[in-house]
C-alpha positions, 0 to 999 in steps of 0.5 A, spaced: 819 533 491 814 528 487 807 529 488 804 522 491 801 517 486 794 516 487 794 509 486 799 508 492 793 512 496 788 508 493 792 501 495 793 504 502 785 505 503 783 498 500 788 494 505 785 499 511 778 497 509 780 490 508 783 489 515 776 492 518 772 487 514 776 481 516 776 484 524 769 484 523 768 477 520 772 474 526 768 478 531 762 476 529 764 468 528 766 469 536 760 472 538 756 467 534 759 461 538 762 458 532 767 452 532 773 455 535 769 457 541 767 450 542 774 448 541 776 452 547 771 449 551 773 442 550 780 444 552 778 448 558 774 441 560 780 437 559 785 442 563 780 441 569 779 434 568 787 433 568 787 438 574 782 433 578 786 427 576 792 430 579 789 432 585 786 425 586 793 422 585 796 427 590 791 425 595 793 418 594 800 419 596 798 423 602 794 417 604 800 413 603 805 418 607 800 417 613 800 410 613 808 410 612 808 413 619 805 406 622 798 409 622 792 404 622 788 405 616 782 406 621 785 412 624 787 416 617 783 423 618 781 428 613 780 434 617 781 441 615 778 448 617 774 448 610 772 441 610 765 439 613 765 438 621 764 431 621 771 430 618 774 432 625 779 437 627 786 438 624 790 439 630 787 432 633 793 427 632 796 431 627 800 425 624 794 422 622 791 428 618 792 427 610 791 435 610 796 436 616 803 438 615 805 432 620 801 427 616 800 427 609 802 434 607 796 434 602 793 441 600 786 442 601 782 445 595 776 446 592 774 443 585 775 447 579 769 451 577 763 449 572 765 441 573 760 440 578 755 443 583 760 446 587 760 440 592 767 439 596 771 433 596 768 427 600 772 421 603 768 414 604 770 407 605 763 404 603 764 401 596 768 396 593 770 397 586 770 392 580 777 388 581 780 392 586 783 389 591 779 384 595 772 384 596 772 389 602 770 396 601 776 401 598 778 408 601 776 413 596 775 420 594 769 422 591 767 429 587 760 429 587 755 431 582 759 432 576 757 434 570 755 429 564 761 433 560 766 432 565 764 425 567 765 423 559 771 426 559 774 423 565 771 416 563 775 417 556 781 419 560 781 412 564 779 408 558 772 407 560 767 406 554 760 407 556 757 409 562 759 405 569 753 404 573 752 404 581 746 401 582 747 400 589 746 405 595 751 409 591 758 411 592 757 418 594 755 416 601 753 422 604 754 425 611 753 419 614 758 415 610 764 420 611 770 417 613 771 420 620 772 418 628 765 414 628 765 411 621 770 407 617 770 401 613 764 398 611 765 391 610 759 388 612 754 391 608 759 394 602 756 397 596 758 394 590 758 397 583 755 394 577 761 390 574 759 389 567 758 396 566 766 397 567 769 396 560 776 397 564 778 393 570 781 394 575 777 400 576 781 405 580 778 411 577 772 413 574 765 417 574 759 413 575 752 414 575 747 412 581 740 410 580 738 417 581 742 419 575 747 423 579 754 423 577 760 422 581 767 422 580 771 417 584 779 415 585 781 409 590 786 412 595 787 405 598 785 399 595 784 393 600 
């Protein structure tokens, strides 16, 4: 049996030490929040923005399913056990319910993490969006109080340059504006956004900034 070559042992030790140095360098780069970490954050934001848009489209389809049941546009309902009580009870008029199996069949979902302040989806018909339908208020889904990064991503995906503005009463109408048994379409004192701030029209989806600097994602569920 030949004795081991000292040069081979030295090469093995060299490669082991080199591997240790490389692993340490990669670990340090990750912990320092380098460019690779930033790219992962952007990818996550893109995924979550896509999820929100896909879900908004699901809600739009669910509204259309309810309407196909010959339900009046004022009788559409958004009740769910996890939704605010203002939206009613999901077992009342099941065929009218967007989140009911006998109605629209949509699932009720919380927003993805870290894109807003944790507020759930809201449904309003107080605002007319630029060049959408007639001058009447649209039925819209709103995800309130989103982050600036999410707002920018959504607007970019919709081809909206700059920041669309809502200098009226704000399309995030609050509890008083929720689409329910008592409050439906506001065609008398309709809120209007700042049309000139929208680079793409009709503006069926986007993120607007209200006068209090809050940011809100919206999607038109039913144009009128």
